[in-house]
C-alpha positions as CSV (number, residue, x, y, z in Angstrom):
1,M,-0.3,-95.2,128.4
2,G,2.8,-93.0,127.0
3,G,2.6,-93.5,123.4
4,R,1.2,-96.8,123.2
5,L,-1.7,-98.0,120.4
6,M,-4.2,-99.0,121.7
7,D,-6.6,-100.6,119.0
8,M,-10.4,-100.3,120.3
9,V,-14.0,-100.6,118.2
10,L,-16.4,-97.6,118.2
11,V,-20.1,-97.0,117.4
12,K,-21.3,-93.8,116.2
13,T,-24.4,-92.8,118.7
14,P,-27.7,-90.6,117.7
15,N,-26.9,-87.4,118.7
16,G,-23.2,-87.9,116.6
17,A,-20.8,-88.7,119.2
18,L,-18.5,-92.2,119.4
19,A,-19.0,-95.0,122.2
20,P,-16.7,-97.5,122.8
21,A,-18.9,-101.7,121.5
22,D,-16.9,-103.4,124.2
23,E,-16.2,-103.3,127.4
24,E,-12.5,-103.9,125.4
25,A,-13.0,-100.1,124.2
26,R,-14.8,-98.6,127.7
27,A,-11.7,-99.6,129.7
28,L,-9.4,-98.4,127.8
29,I,-11.3,-94.8,127.4
30,E,-11.3,-95.0,130.8
31,K,-7.6,-94.8,131.0
32,L,-7.3,-91.8,128.9
33,K,-7.1,-88.1,131.2
34,A,-10.3,-85.6,130.7
35,G,-9.7,-83.8,128.2
36,Q,-6.5,-85.7,126.2
37,G,-6.4,-86.1,123.1
38,V,-5.7,-89.0,120.9
39,R,-4.6,-89.7,117.1
40,A,-7.2,-92.1,115.8
41,T,-7.4,-94.6,112.1
42,I,-10.6,-95.4,110.8
43,R,-11.5,-98.3,109.8
44,R,-15.0,-99.5,110.1
45,A,-15.9,-102.5,112.2
46,R,-16.9,-106.1,112.2
47,N,-21.6,-105.6,112.7
48,V,-21.7,-104.5,116.0
49,K,-25.9,-105.4,116.1
50,F,-24.2,-109.0,115.7
51,H,-21.7,-109.0,118.7
52,R,-24.5,-108.0,120.3
53,K,-26.3,-110.1,119.5
54,A,-23.8,-112.7,120.6
55,F,-23.8,-110.8,124.3
56,A,-27.1,-110.9,124.3
57,L,-27.0,-115.1,124.1
58,F,-24.8,-115.6,126.6
59,K,-26.5,-113.1,129.2
60,L,-29.5,-115.2,128.2
61,A,-28.0,-118.4,129.0
62,F,-25.9,-117.8,131.9
63,D,-29.0,-116.2,133.7
64,V,-30.9,-119.3,133.2
65,W,-27.5,-121.4,134.3
66,E,-26.8,-123.1,138.2
67,P,-24.2,-124.7,138.6
68,V,-24.4,-128.2,139.3
69,T,-21.6,-128.3,141.9
70,P,-21.8,-126.8,145.6
71,L,-20.9,-123.2,145.3
72,E,-17.9,-123.3,148.0
73,Y,-14.7,-124.0,147.9
74,Q,-12.3,-124.1,151.0
75,G,-14.7,-122.9,153.2
76,L,-15.2,-119.9,150.9
77,P,-18.4,-119.1,148.7
78,V,-18.3,-119.5,144.7
79,A,-20.0,-116.8,142.9
80,K,-21.2,-117.5,138.8
81,D,-18.1,-115.2,136.8
82,F,-20.2,-114.0,133.4
83,D,-16.3,-113.6,132.1
84,R,-15.8,-117.2,132.7
85,F,-18.6,-119.0,131.3
86,R,-18.6,-116.9,128.5
87,K,-15.5,-118.4,127.7
88,D,-16.3,-122.1,128.6
89,M,-19.0,-121.9,126.4
90,T,-16.3,-120.4,123.7
91,I,-14.3,-123.1,124.6
92,L,-17.2,-126.3,124.2
93,A,-17.6,-124.6,121.1
94,G,-14.5,-125.7,119.5
95,F,-12.8,-121.7,119.8
96,Y,-9.8,-122.4,121.4
97,K,-6.4,-122.2,122.1
98,A,-4.1,-125.0,124.3
99,V,-1.8,-123.3,126.4
100,Y,0.9,-124.9,129.8
101,N,0.2,-123.0,132.7
102,A,3.5,-122.0,135.1
103,R,2.6,-125.6,137.3
104,G,3.5,-127.0,133.4
105,E,-0.3,-128.5,133.0
106,V,-2.0,-127.7,129.5
107,R,-5.1,-125.4,130.1
108,L,-7.6,-124.4,127.3
109,E,-7.9,-120.2,126.6
110,A,-11.0,-119.2,125.1
111,E,-10.1,-117.1,121.3
112,S,-10.1,-113.4,122.0
113,L,-14.3,-112.3,120.6
114,S,-12.6,-108.7,120.1
115,F,-13.5,-107.0,117.1
116,A,-9.7,-106.6,116.5
117,A,-9.3,-110.5,116.9
118,M,-11.5,-111.4,114.5
119,D,-13.5,-110.5,110.8
120,E,-17.5,-111.5,110.6
121,E,-16.6,-114.6,108.8
122,R,-14.7,-116.1,111.4
123,F,-17.7,-114.7,114.0
124,E,-20.7,-116.0,112.0
125,T,-18.7,-119.7,112.6
126,V,-18.5,-118.8,116.1
127,F,-21.8,-117.7,116.8
128,R,-23.2,-120.8,115.6
129,A,-20.6,-123.0,116.9
130,V,-21.3,-121.2,120.4
131,L,-25.5,-121.0,119.6
132,T,-25.5,-124.6,119.9
133,V,-22.8,-125.3,122.4
134,V,-25.4,-123.1,124.9
135,W,-28.5,-124.5,123.9
136,N,-27.7,-127.9,124.5
137,R,-26.1,-127.9,127.3
138,V,-28.0,-124.7,129.0
139,L,-31.3,-123.2,127.1
140,K,-32.5,-126.8,126.2
141,A,-33.0,-127.9,129.7
142,A,-34.4,-124.2,130.4
143,G,-37.6,-125.0,127.8
144,Y,-35.8,-123.7,124.7
145,A,-38.0,-126.3,122.0
146,T,-35.1,-125.1,119.7
147,E,-32.0,-123.3,118.7
148,D,-34.0,-120.8,116.1
149,E,-36.5,-120.4,118.9
150,V,-33.1,-119.3,121.0
151,E,-32.1,-116.8,118.2
152,R,-35.7,-115.0,117.9
153,V,-35.7,-114.5,122.2
154,I,-31.9,-113.3,121.3
155,N,-33.5,-110.7,118.5
156,E,-36.1,-109.8,121.0
157,L,-34.7,-109.3,123.9
158,M,-32.1,-107.0,121.2
159,R,-34.9,-104.3,120.6
160,F,-36.0,-103.9,123.7
161,D,-32.3,-103.2,124.7
162,Q,-32.1,-100.5,121.6
């Protein structure tokens, strides 16, 4: 990694240590060698609990979602993928950029939900839009009556996660 700058979000744990707040930060920390020193600039980050709430929503929906097409492609099994699901729900909520692939086709790339990519206000807007999409496309069919009910369930799940 040399002198390359890395931007990550850490959270203070109950024992006073700093730990990665998301998978992106965890992956960056894993690349460090044991005992390796790093220089850090500390800035308060977006609300970590709210970030976790968004990922609890994605997980709740992913766990009940079942693809309607056969789970096979060219004779090989195809599995559900959480990261793809999360990105698809974000795109369906309207938070994406259009890019060309190598074949000249337009593809939609989900906006990054990382702490560095957006501020609290933008994240709140994304969360509300994703909640609506996830409820309409997945959770309504799974028996959830309203978006408010989904949010109550997510809050309850987060209490058990602590």
